[in-house]
N, C-alpha and C positions, 0 to 999 in steps of 0.2 A: 825286238819287244814291242808289244802294242800299249799305247796309253790311252786310258779311257778316263773320259771325264762322267761322273756319275753324280746321282743325288747325294751320295754320302762322300763326295771328294773325287779324288784321282785314284785309279787303279791301274795295275799293271799285270799283263799276262806274259807270262815267260814260259813257252811251251804249252803245256797242258794246263798249267796252275795259272791261278789269278791271285794277285797280293793286293790288299788295301791297303794304301798308304795313310799313313797319319795324316793328321788336319794339315793342309798344305794350300796356300793361296794359288790358285790356278796360273794367274799371270806371272808370279814368281818361278814357279816351278817351269812354265813354258821359256823362261829367258835364262834359266840359270845354265852357269858355265859346266861344260862337260855333263850335260843332261843324262847323257846314256849311261856315264860311271856311277852319277849320282843315284840314279833308279837302281842300278845293279846292287848297290851298296845298301838302299833304303829296303829292299826287299828282305833283306837277310833278318830283320828284326820287327817284322809285321806278318799278321796272321793271312794263311791261305784262305780265300772264299770262294763262294759259287761263282760261276762266271755270271755277269751283269744282264739281266734280263732285258728286253728292248724295254719295257716301263721304267727302268733303272737308268738307262743312258740318256744323257744329254749331248749336245752338240760338242765336240772337243774344241771349245772356244771361251774365251774371256772377254779381254776387252780388244781383242786383234780384229783389224779390219780385214775384208776380203777382197781381193783384186783379182783380175782376170786378165788374160792374154787372148787376143782373136786371131785368127786367120794363121794359124801355126801348122794347119794339116792342110795338104792339097785338097781332101775333100770338104773341108770347111770352107776353103778359097772358092771352090766351084759352086757350092750351095749359096754363098752370100752373093756372089756374083747373079746368079738366076734369079734370086728373091728380088733384088734390087734394081733390075734392069729397066723397069717400068718407070722407077724413081730417078732415073739418071744417075745412079751412083755404083754401077756395076764395076767399072774399072778402079774404083777406090780400093777393092778388096785385092785385086791382082798388084795393083802396085804397093799396097802394104806388104803382102806375101815376099814381094821380092826385095822390099826395101831393107835397109840397116837397121831402121828403128823399128821395133815391134809394136803392134797395137796393144796398147795396155790401157785398161779402164776400171773405174771403182764398181766393184758389185754388191758390196753389203756390209752394213753394220752389223754387229753382233745380234742385235734385236730382230734382223731379218732373215738369220740363219737359224734352220732346224737341224736336228740329229737323225739318226737311225730311226726309223718308224715314225717319223714327223710328217705332218702334211705341207706339201707345197702350194701356193695360192695360184689359182688361174686368173690372169686378169680379165675382168669383165668387158675391157673394149679390145680384146684380140681374139681373132679366129684361128690362129695358127700358132700354137703354142707347144715346144718340144722340150725334152729334157737334154742336155749335153753332158755326158759323162767326161770326168777330166781327173787327171793326176794333178794332185792339189798339193804344193809345196808348203810346210809349214817353216817360217822364217822367223828368227828372234830379232831382237831390236838390233843387233849389230850387223844384219844381213847375213847371218849364216844360216843355212838349210840344216834344221836339226831332225828333219824326218818328210814324211809325206801321208797323205790320206787321200781319200776319194771324193769328188767333188761333183755336185749336181747343178751346173749353171742353167736354170730354168730360162728360157728365152721365147720372146714373142717375135716371130720371124715376119709377121706381116707389118708390124710397127716399125721394126726396123729397115724392113725392105720398102718401106714407104718413102723414107728419106733417112740417111746414114746420121743426120743429125738427132733423131729420134732414139738413137742407142739407149741414153739413160733410161727413159720410159719403157723401152722393150727388156731392160734388164735389171732395173731396180725398182722393187716395190715390196710390199710385206710378204715375208716367207718366200723369198724368190731366189734362196739358195740352201742347199743342203750340203753338209760336209760330215764324214764319220766312216765307220762306227767308231773309231780310235785313230790315233796317230801313230805310226809304224815309225819309231826312233831309230835313225840310223845315220851314219855320216855318208852314205853313198846312197843312190837312187836305184830303183829296180833295174833289171837286165833290160836292155833294149828291146830284146824279143819279148817282153812281158806284154801279155794281151790285156786289154780293157773290153769287157762285155758289158752290153747294154741289154737286158729283157724288158719289154712293157707288156703288162698282163691286164687284161679287161674282163671282168667277172669271172677270173680264174683261169683264163686261156690266153696264152702267148698270141701276140697279136703283132708283134715285133721283136728281132733279135738281130743285134748289128755287133760287130768285133773289129778291134783294130790293134795295133801294136805299136807300142813307144817308140820304135825306130822309124816310124813314119813322121814323127814330130820333127819339125824345120828347125826349130830354135832349141838352144841348149838351155839347160836350168840357169847355169851361170849367167848367160847372156840376158835371159829375162829379169832376173835378180838385179843384176847391175843395172839395168836401165829402170828399173822399179824403185831403186835406192838412190838414183840420181837426184840431187837437189831436194830429197824429201826424207823424213823422218817417221819412224813407227815406234814410239816409245814403249809399247806393249808386244811389239812385233806383229806380225801378219800373216796370212794367208795367200797364196796366188795359184789360182786356177790356171793350167798351162795350154788350155784350148782343146776342142774336142775334133776327134776325126771318125764319129760316128753321126751320122745325119738320117733321120726316119725320111721316106720318101714324101714328095710334095703331096700336099694336100692332108698328110697326117696331122691331127691336133689331139692332144690330150683332152680327157672328159674328166668330170668328177668321179673318183673311185679307182681309177687307173692306177695301178702299181708299178713302180719303177724300180730295177734292180740292177745295181751297178757293181759289178765284181772286178776287183784288182788285187792280185796276190802280192805281198802276202797280207794286206791290210784286211780282206775279208769282202764282205757285201754290204753295200749302204742300199736300203730299201725305204722308198717313201711313198705316200699316198698324194695324188692330186687331189686336189679339192678347191 
């Protein structure tokens, strides 16, 4: 089932039908025990509604922080090594790809996150900005994965490549992350052969298309979550972007008006505009 966050509260899609839940605090819902069971019971006594429009959808987030894992795909490792070669940090990424400890970093507070249809901000001091399509885990306060969604980890490759210590500036700024359109509530993760597809359109014309599969992800969800929750607490739960295996060609940079579409079944498609 797909859990939406809308201007009217929370809604659930079951098959072809969408149900409007009774007024519910999003953070309480996100951290409810046996969320899937609760939602299955809740939809029995609430009305069926039209599917939420793009204007009605909010990012499926309340007080949750967004974190991210880096260099979890071989393609990402190679790209990061190339972009940071002149800055002297190229071997850092090969080391972390091979290491037991994954690279985990803070990505966004809720105010920096946009949902489906939202505009992602292009930093004024970067000339090499790309989207990063990622399977994103929804994790409750107890460290249990309650489902997953689609994430766009907008990144400034030139800033990070200049010096790895500039990673926070390359990753964290206003409207720097997108998640949505909803959370697929499930005890399991998608099949390893599930594809993630990224399309970038400029003036209505496709200028880039890339795809990868989750079986190319080097780290397991359990491994990433365990490291994230080591000596850390998330009272409202959190999201964890698991890394990207799709990197546009060197020299490609988003410009205002570009449309980014990331598709991951069964969640659907997350669409955002660069601005």
